[in-house]
C-alpha positions in Angstrom: 0.0 0.0 0.0 2.8 2.6 0.8 4.4 1.9 -2.6 1.0 2.4 -4.2 0.5 5.7 -2.5 4.0 6.9 -3.4 3.4 5.9 -7.0 0.1 7.8 -7.1 1.8 10.9 -5.7 4.6 10.6 -8.2 2.1 10.2 -11.0 0.2 13.4 -9.8 3.4 15.4 -10.1 4.3 13.9 -13.5 4.3 16.8 -16.1 3.3 14.3 -18.8 -0.3 14.4 -17.4 -0.6 17.9 -18.7 -0.5 16.5 -22.2 -3.8 14.7 -21.7 -6.3 17.6 -21.4 -6.3 18.6 -25.1 -7.3 15.0 -26.0 -9.9 14.9 -23.3 -11.3 18.2 -24.5 -11.5 17.0 -28.1 -13.2 13.8 -26.9 -15.8 15.9 -25.1 -16.6 17.8 -28.2 -16.8 14.7 -30.4 -18.9 12.8 -27.9 -21.2 15.8 -27.5 -21.9 16.0 -31.2 -22.4 12.2 -31.6 -24.7 12.3 -28.5 -26.9 14.9 -30.3 -26.9 12.9 -33.5 -28.2 9.9 -31.7 -31.2 11.6 -30.2 -33.5 11.2 -33.2 -33.2 7.4 -32.9 -36.2 5.7 -31.3 -33.9 4.0 -28.8 -33.0 7.4 -27.2 -36.4 9.1 -27.4 -39.7 8.5 -25.7 -43.3 8.3 -26.9 -45.4 11.3 -25.9 -48.2 10.9 -23.4 -50.7 13.0 -21.4 -49.4 13.5 -17.8 -52.3 15.7 -16.5 -55.3 13.3 -16.2 -57.7 16.2 -15.8 -57.2 17.3 -19.4 -59.1 14.4 -20.9 -58.4 15.5 -24.4 -60.8 14.3 -27.1 -63.2 12.9 -24.4 -66.0 15.4 -25.0 -68.4 15.8 -27.9 -67.9 19.1 -29.7 -71.0 20.9 -30.9 -69.5 23.8 -32.9 -70.8 23.5 -36.5 -74.0 23.5 -38.4 -75.6 26.9 -38.2 -72.3 28.3 -36.7 -70.8 28.1 -40.2 -73.3 30.8 -41.3 -72.3 32.9 -38.3 -68.7 32.4 -39.3 -69.4 33.6 -42.9 -71.3 36.6 -41.6 -68.4 37.6 -39.4 -65.9 37.0 -42.3 -68.0 39.4 -44.4 -67.8 42.1 -41.7 -64.1 41.5 -41.3 -63.6 41.9 -45.1 -65.4 45.3 -45.0 -62.9 46.4 -42.4 -59.8 45.4 -44.2 -58.8 48.8 -45.5 -59.9 50.7 -42.3 -57.5 52.1 -39.8 -56.7 50.4 -36.5 -59.0 52.6 -34.5 -61.9 52.2 -37.0 -61.5 48.5 -36.9 -61.5 48.4 -33.1 -64.6 50.6 -33.0 -66.5 48.0 -35.1 -65.1 45.1 -33.1 -66.2 46.8 -29.9 -69.7 47.0 -31.2 -69.7 43.3 -32.1 -68.4 42.4 -28.7 -71.0 44.5 -26.9 -73.6 42.9 -29.1 -72.5 39.5 -27.7 -72.9 40.8 -24.1 -69.3 40.6 -23.1 -67.0 43.2 -21.4 -64.7 45.1 -23.7 -61.4 46.9 -23.2 -58.9 48.8 -25.3 -55.3 49.5 -24.9 -52.8 51.7 -26.7 -49.0 51.0 -27.0 -46.0 52.5 -28.6 -42.6 50.9 -29.0 -39.4 52.3 -30.4 -36.6 50.3 -32.0 -33.8 51.4 -34.3 -35.5 54.7 -35.0 -38.8 53.0 -36.0 -42.0 53.4 -34.1 -44.4 50.5 -33.5 -47.8 51.8 -32.4 -51.2 50.4 -32.3 -54.3 49.7 -30.2 -55.4 46.3 -28.8 -59.0 45.5 -28.3 -60.1 42.5 -26.2 -63.3 41.0 -24.7 -63.8 39.1 -21.5 -66.5 36.4 -21.3 -67.2 35.8 -17.7 -67.6 32.2 -16.7 -71.1 31.3 -15.4 -69.6 28.8 -13.0 -66.4 30.7 -12.1 -65.4 33.5 -9.8 -63.0 35.4 -12.2 -59.9 33.9 -10.6 -58.8 32.0 -13.8 -59.0 32.6 -17.5 -58.1 31.1 -20.9 -57.0 33.4 -23.7 -57.9 33.1 -27.4 -55.7 35.4 -29.6 -56.6 36.3 -33.2 -54.3 39.1 -34.5 -55.4 41.3 -37.3 -52.1 40.3 -39.1 -49.9 37.4 -38.5 -46.1 37.4 -38.1 -45.7 37.3 -41.9 -47.8 40.5 -42.1 -50.6 38.6 -43.8 -54.3 39.5 -43.2 -55.7 37.0 -40.7 -59.1 37.0 -42.3 -60.4 33.6 -41.4 -58.6 33.4 -38.0 -60.4 36.6 -36.7 -63.8 35.6 -38.1 -63.5 32.1 -36.5 -62.5 33.7 -33.2 -65.5 35.9 -33.3 -67.8 33.0 -34.1 -66.3 30.9 -31.3 -66.7 33.7 -28.8 -70.4 34.0 -29.7 -70.7 30.2 -29.5 -68.9 30.0 -26.1 -71.3 32.7 -24.7 -74.2 30.3 -25.1 -72.7 27.6 -22.9 -72.9 27.5 -19.1 -70.2 24.9 -18.5 -67.3 27.3 -18.3 -65.5 27.5 -15.0 -62.8 29.9 -16.3 -63.3 33.2 -18.0 -62.5 33.3 -21.7 -60.6 36.3 -23.1 -60.5 37.1 -26.8 -57.6 39.4 -27.7 -57.4 41.1 -31.1 -54.0 42.9 -31.5 -53.4 44.8 -34.8 -50.3 42.7 -35.4 -48.6 39.6 -33.9 -45.2 41.0 -32.8 -45.7 44.0 -30.5 -49.4 44.0 -29.8 -49.6 40.7 -28.0 -46.5 41.6 -26.0 -48.0 44.9 -24.9 -51.2 43.2 -23.8 -49.4 40.4 -21.8 -47.0 42.8 -20.1 -49.9 45.1 -19.1 -52.0 42.1 -17.9 -49.2 41.1 -15.5 -48.4 44.8 -14.6 -44.9 44.4 -16.0 -45.3 47.1 -18.7 -43.5 50.4 -19.1 -46.1 53.1 -18.5 -44.3 55.4 -20.9 -44.9 53.0 -23.8 -47.8 50.8 -22.9 -51.1 51.8 -21.4 -52.6 49.8 -18.5 -55.6 47.5 -19.1 -58.9 48.9 -18.1 -60.4 45.5 -17.1 -58.8 42.2 -16.2 -59.7 38.7 -15.2 -57.9 36.1 -13.2 -54.7 34.1 -13.6 -54.1 33.0 -17.2 -54.1 29.2 -17.5 -53.4 28.9 -21.2 -53.5 30.7 -24.5 -54.4 29.5 -28.0 -53.6 31.8 -31.0 -55.3 31.4 -34.4 -53.2 32.1 -37.6 -55.6 31.3 -40.4 -54.5 33.5 -43.2 -54.8 31.0 -46.1 -57.9 30.6 -48.1 -59.8 27.4 -48.7 -59.8 24.0 -47.0 -56.8 22.7 -45.3 -55.1 19.3 -44.8 -53.5 19.5 -41.3 -52.8 22.0 -38.5 -49.3 23.2 -37.9 -48.5 23.6 -34.2 -46.1 26.5 -33.5 -44.8 26.3 -29.9 -41.5 28.1 -29.6 -41.4 31.0 -27.1 -39.2 34.0 -26.5 -35.7 33.1 -25.4 -36.3 29.5 -26.3 -38.8 28.8 -23.6 -41.4 26.2 -24.3 -45.0 25.5 -23.2 -45.9 22.4 -21.2 -45.7 19.3 -23.3 -49.2 18.3 -22.3 -50.7 21.2 -24.3 -49.0 20.1 -27.5 -49.9 16.5 -26.8 -53.6 17.5 -26.3 -53.7 19.2 -29.7 -52.2 16.2 -31.4 -54.6 13.9 -29.6 -57.7 15.9 -30.5 -56.7 16.7 -34.0 -55.5 13.2 -35.0 -57.9 11.2 -32.9 -61.2 13.1 -32.7 -61.0 15.4 -35.7 -59.2 13.1 -38.1 -56.9 15.9 -39.3 -53.1 15.8 -39.5 -50.8 17.8 -37.3 -47.2 19.0 -38.1 -44.3 20.5 -36.1 -41.5 22.8 -37.2 -42.8 23.0 -40.8 -42.4 19.3 -41.4 -45.8 18.7 -43.1 -44.8 15.3 -44.6 -42.9 13.4 -41.8 -41.9 9.8 -42.5 -40.9 9.3 -38.9 -37.5 8.0 -40.1 -34.1 9.2 -38.9 -33.6 11.9 -41.6 -36.9 13.7 -40.9 -36.4 13.2 -37.2 -33.1 15.0 -37.3 -34.5 17.8 -39.5 -37.2 18.4 -36.9 -34.7 18.4 -34.0 -32.4 20.8 -35.9 -35.2 23.2 -36.9 -36.5 23.2 -33.3 -33.0 23.9 -32.0 -32.5 26.8 -34.5 -35.8 28.4 -33.5 -34.9 28.0 -29.8 -31.4 29.4 -30.3 -32.6 32.5 -32.1 -35.0 33.2 -29.2 -37.4 35.4 -31.2 -41.2 35.3 -31.2 -42.5 33.0 -33.9 -46.1 33.7 -33.2 -48.6 35.7 -31.0 -48.3 32.9 -28.4 -44.6 33.4 -27.8 -45.1 36.5 -25.6 -47.2 34.5 -23.1 -44.6 31.8 -22.3 -42.2 33.9 -20.3 -45.0 34.6 -17.9 -45.5 30.8 -17.4 -48.6 30.8 -19.5 -48.6 27.8 -21.7 -49.5 28.9 -25.2 -49.4 27.7 -28.9 -50.4 29.0 -32.3 -52.5 26.9 -34.6 -51.9 27.3 -38.4 -54.0 25.4 -40.9 -51.7 24.3 -43.8 -51.9 22.3 -47.0 -55.0 21.6 -49.1 -57.4 19.0 -47.9 -61.0 18.5 -47.0 -61.1 20.1 -43.5 -62.8 23.5 -43.2 -63.2 26.3 -40.7 -65.6 24.2 -38.6 -63.1 21.5 -38.1 -60.6 24.0 -36.7 -63.3 25.5 -34.6 -64.1 22.1 -33.1 -60.4 21.6 -32.4 -60.3 24.9 -30.5 -63.5 24.0 -28.6 -62.0 20.7 -27.6 -58.8 22.4 -26.4 -60.8 24.9 -24.4 -63.0 22.2 -22.9 -59.8 20.4 -21.8 -58.2 23.5 -20.3 -61.5 24.3 -18.6 -61.1 21.0 -16.6 -57.8 22.0 -15.0 -57.7 22.6 -11.3 -54.3 24.2 -11.5 -51.8 25.2 -14.2 -50.1 22.5 -16.3 -47.1 21.3 -14.4 -46.9 17.5 -14.5 -45.4 17.1 -17.9 -42.1 18.5 -19.3 -41.1 22.1 -19.9 -37.7 21.2 -21.3 -37.8 18.9 -24.3 -36.9 18.4 -28.0 -39.7 17.1 -30.2 -38.6 14.4 -32.7 -42.1 14.3 -34.3 -45.6 14.6 -33.0 -45.5 11.3 -31.2 -41.9 11.2 -29.8 -39.8 13.6 -27.7 -36.5 13.7 -25.9 -36.4 15.0 -22.3 -33.8 17.3 -20.8 -32.1 14.5 -18.9 -31.3 12.8 -22.2 -30.2 15.8 -24.4 -28.6 18.1 -21.8 -25.3 16.1 -21.6 -24.4 16.9 -25.2 -24.3 20.7 -24.5 -22.7 20.1 -21.1 -19.9 18.0 -22.6 -19.1 20.8 -25.1 -19.1 23.4 -22.3 -17.0 21.1 -20.1 -14.2 21.0 -22.7 -13.5 24.7 -22.1 -13.4 24.2 -18.4 -11.0 21.3 -18.7 -8.6 23.2 -20.8 -8.9 26.3 -18.5 -7.9 24.2 -15.5 -5.1 22.5 -17.4 -3.7 25.8 -18.5 -3.9 27.2 -15.0 -1.9 24.2 -13.6 0.6 24.4 -16.4 1.2 28.1 -15.9 2.5 27.3 -12.4 5.5 25.6 -13.7 8.5 27.0 -15.5 8.3 27.2 -19.3 9.8 24.2 -21.1 12.8 26.1 -22.4 13.6 27.5 -18.9 13.1 24.3 -16.9 15.7 22.0 -15.6 14.1 18.9 -17.3 16.7 16.2 -17.1 16.4 12.9 -18.9 18.4 10.2 -17.2 18.8 6.7 -18.4 18.5 4.5 -15.3 18.7 0.8 -15.1 16.6 1.1 -11.9 13.6 1.7 -14.0 13.2 -2.1 -14.2 12.6 -2.1 -10.5 9.8 0.5 -11.0 7.9 -1.8 -13.2 9.3 -1.0 -16.6 11.3 -3.1 -19.0 14.5 -2.1 -20.6 16.0 1.3 -20.3 13.5 4.0 -19.3 13.4 7.7 -19.0 12.8 9.4 -15.7 11.2 12.8 -16.1 12.0 15.4 -13.4 9.2 17.8 -12.8 9.8 21.5 -13.6 10.0 23.8 -10.6 7.0 25.9 -9.7 7.0 29.6 -10.3 4.8 32.5 -9.2 1.9 33.4 -11.6 1.7 36.9 -13.0 -2.1 37.3 -13.2 -2.5 41.1 -13.4 -2.1 41.5 -17.1 -4.2 38.4 -18.0 -7.0 39.6 -15.7 -7.0 43.1 -17.1 -7.0 41.8 -20.7 -9.8 39.3 -20.3 -11.9 41.7 -18.3 -11.4 44.4 -20.9 -12.5 42.0 -23.7 -15.6 41.2 -21.8 -16.6 44.8 -21.2 -15.7 45.6 -24.8 -18.6 43.4 -25.9 -21.0 46.1 -24.6 -19.9 48.3 -27.6 -21.4 46.1 -30.4 -24.4 45.3 -28.2 -25.2 49.0 -27.9 -24.4 49.9 -31.5 -26.6 47.3 -33.1 -29.5 47.9 -30.8 -29.5 51.7 -31.4 -28.4 52.3 -34.9 -31.3 53.4 -37.2 -32.5 50.7 -39.6 -31.2 52.4 -42.8 -27.7 52.5 -41.4 -27.6 48.9 -40.1 -26.0 47.3 -43.2 -23.2 50.0 -43.6 -22.4 50.0 -39.9 -22.3 46.2 -39.8 -19.9 46.2 -42.9 -17.7 48.7 -41.1 -17.8 46.6 -37.9 -16.6 43.5 -39.9 -13.5 45.5 -41.0 -12.9 46.8 -37.5 -13.5 43.3 -36.1 -10.8 41.9 -38.4 -8.3 44.5 -37.4 -8.8 44.8 -33.7 -6.9 41.5 -32.8 -3.9 42.5 -34.9 -3.7 46.0 -33.5 -4.0 44.9 -29.9 -1.5 42.0 -30.5 1.0 44.4 -31.9 0.6 46.8 -29.0 1.2 43.9 -26.5 4.2 42.7 -28.4 5.9 46.1 -28.6 5.0 47.2 -25.1 7.4 47.3 -22.1 5.3 44.6 -20.4 5.3 42.1 -23.3 3.3 39.0 -22.2 5.3 35.9 -21.4 4.3 32.3 -22.4 2.9 31.9 -18.9 0.7 35.0 -19.2 -0.6 33.9 -22.6 -1.6 30.6 -20.9 -3.4 32.5 -18.1 -5.2 34.8 -20.6 -6.5 31.7 -22.4 -7.3 30.0 -19.1 -9.4 32.9 -17.8 -11.2 33.3 -21.1 -12.1 29.6 -21.4 -13.1 29.4 -17.8 -15.6 32.2 -18.3 -16.9 30.7 -21.5 -17.4 27.3 -20.0 -19.1 28.8 -17.0 -21.5 30.9 -19.1 -22.3 28.1 -21.5 -22.9 25.4 -18.9 -25.3 27.8 -17.1 -27.0 28.8 -20.4 -27.5 25.2 -21.3 -30.1 24.7 -18.6 -32.1 27.7 -19.9 -31.6 27.6 -23.6 -29.9 24.3 -24.6 -29.8 25.0 -28.3 -28.1 28.4 -28.0 -25.5 27.0 -25.6 -24.8 24.0 -27.9 -24.5 26.1 -31.1 -22.2 28.7 -29.6 -20.2 26.1 -27.9 -19.7 24.2 -31.1 -18.7 27.3 -33.0 -16.3 28.2 -30.2 -14.7 24.8 -30.0 -11.5 25.8 -31.9 -10.8 28.3 -29.1 -9.8 25.4 -26.9 -6.8 24.6 -29.1 -5.5 28.0 -29.9 -1.9 28.8 -29.0 0.8 31.3 -30.0 2.9 30.4 -33.1 5.9 32.7 -32.8 8.1 30.6 -35.1 5.5 29.3 -37.6 4.0 32.1 -39.5 2.0 29.8 -41.8 0.3 28.0 -38.9 -0.4 31.3 -37.3 -2.1 32.8 -40.3 -4.0 29.5 -41.0 -5.3 29.5 -37.5 -6.3 33.1 -37.7 -8.2 32.5 -40.9 -10.2 29.7 -39.4 -11.1 31.9 -36.4 -12.1 34.8 -38.8 -14.5 32.4 -40.6 -16.0 31.4 -37.2 -16.2 35.0 -35.9 -19.7 36.1 -34.7 -20.1 38.7 -37.5 -19.0 36.2 -40.1 -21.4 33.5 -38.9 -24.2 36.1 -38.8 -23.5 37.1 -42.4 -23.2 33.6 -43.6 -26.4 32.5 -41.8 -28.4 35.4 -43.3 -27.2 34.5 -46.8 -28.0 30.8 -46.4 -31.4 31.6 -45.0 -32.1 34.0 -47.8 -32.9 36.8 -45.3 -31.5 40.3 -45.6 -28.8 41.3 -43.1 -30.7 44.4 -42.0 -33.8 42.1 -41.4 -31.8 39.9 -39.1 -30.2 42.8 -37.2 -33.5 44.6 -37.0 -35.3 41.5 -35.6 -32.6 41.1 -33.0 -32.9 44.8 -31.9 -36.7 44.6 -31.9 -36.5 41.5 -29.7 -34.1 43.2 -27.4 -36.3 46.3 -26.9 -39.8 44.7 -27.0 -39.6 41.0 -26.2 -36.6 41.1 -23.7 -34.7 38.7 -25.9 -31.2 38.0 -24.6 -29.7 36.3 -27.7 -27.8 39.6 -28.6 -26.4 39.7 -25.1 -25.0 36.2 -25.3 -23.5 36.8 -28.8 -21.8 40.1 -28.1 -20.9 39.7 -24.4 -20.1 36.0 -24.2 -19.2 34.6 -27.6 -17.5 37.6 -29.2 -15.1 38.4 -26.2 -14.0 34.8 -26.1 -13.3 34.9 -29.9 -11.4 38.1 -29.5 -9.1 36.7 -26.8 -8.6 33.5 -28.9 -7.3 35.7 -31.8 -5.0 37.5 -29.4 -3.6 34.1 -28.3 -3.0 32.9 -31.9 -1.3 36.2 -32.9 0.8 36.4 -29.7 4.5 36.2 -29.6 5.6 35.5 -26.0 8.7 37.2 -24.6 11.8 35.0 -24.5 14.1 34.5 -21.6 16.8 36.5 -23.3 14.5 39.4 -23.8 13.4 39.3 -20.2 17.0 39.3 -19.0 17.9 42.3 -21.2 15.0 44.3 -19.7 16.0 43.3 -16.3 
């Protein structure tokens, strides 16, 4: 036993152990990617199920239909007459319709500003008081005048009006029903939800004149297409990648497929063969929407307030008509009406493979954590390595010793004597890494306050500045009196990777997709190092990092998606000002500083021993 302990202590002090972390780090990245690619397999996913027994989806007979179709057509005719009216004129007419139904009506003004543009409008909403309730709980039905694509939601609004009139006739409701009609789907819904929870800015959003109880759920109708449809597309992504309770989506699938006989689709996958390729496409599309963190429908604004919400979009061309969609909404409202408390038994963190299979957080989270862990492993290894003398200054002695046979080796072995420890010079690395982190505030402020018409020129200018900053700062460091040593470069990289690993591991529990994507794009930073004697390697490494720089990735992504760069930047700024979207914060204050420090490491030329002795 004493010999075993002494061997372990000797192994701990063996400097050859410091050669292992890069391989461990690379293994974490590879395993993390393979882990994600295995998730679409049926062996690693689970079949969806209803956790909340009180929902009873599809267990009630729906009565919406028959003469209600004539009511729907009448409302659609009235909506058509209002198409070219102003927002206030439309709300005046809708208020008359609501009062004719015998429900309470409220109106709310809002004005948002983003990148020099003004987003103003007026919401109108009606509250149907539950005959068997006490106004402590409510369900929301949203029918925006225009959807997120700025299309006229003609059939969606008409169907919502017909459903409200139909719900008014029934005495079974134990929760109030609120119909919200915002002028558009981006800012109007956000203003209403903020004001409902008293979280609005009074200078931009007016308070609500009337309210009901706690919101138990919200269903938004996006029915802009004309004619009959084949299936219903379920849009469920919320702001900052938050998701509704899985029971709500499962209820829609259960009612649509089982009771209504209509198809259902997720993430735009209308024809899903439930094979690996389509499963992977669904996962990747869901991860992209979650990573972007923007609102994909009127429902997205509800989810940050723990209100489970989805948007229903009829798609395709089939035999289902408006009455089928109305019955689906009625079935959903009847299920939500059964709840004694908010949905909580099912999952809030998941990746949907298709409408019948999902992956829970315990299965997919390790993939992002492994990628984040690679940065932490390298940071710890660099910290330990920085405590020893540099290799060219150490007294590493290789002795051929026949006694190695007695230590358990055969033949002539090499005994490696550990380098002596040295004091770490941490001031310069701390200042440099902290400065890079605070420098991220500059692009964050610029791109959230530059007028829309100047976004593309400013971004083009920033790309040039971004390419030059690492070279300028590196030259200043090399030519300064306090030129960084190899130890200080290790500490700079260690502190930067430690922060990156800490941020990404924390972010993975909130927005798995954003943490995974940024971690994967930042993976080369773990293997950066100064190349003072190899100019070709230095420039090759710098080129790779320039291609993976946040501005370059943003530009390439907009080109691949076929979306204008000004549209992408404008959406990010709008989300920052209106939705409280933190994706720009993560990009510019987490990812970009780490990339900047990585470039400084590659371009660095550590001070040699001779240079230090001359200065001394």
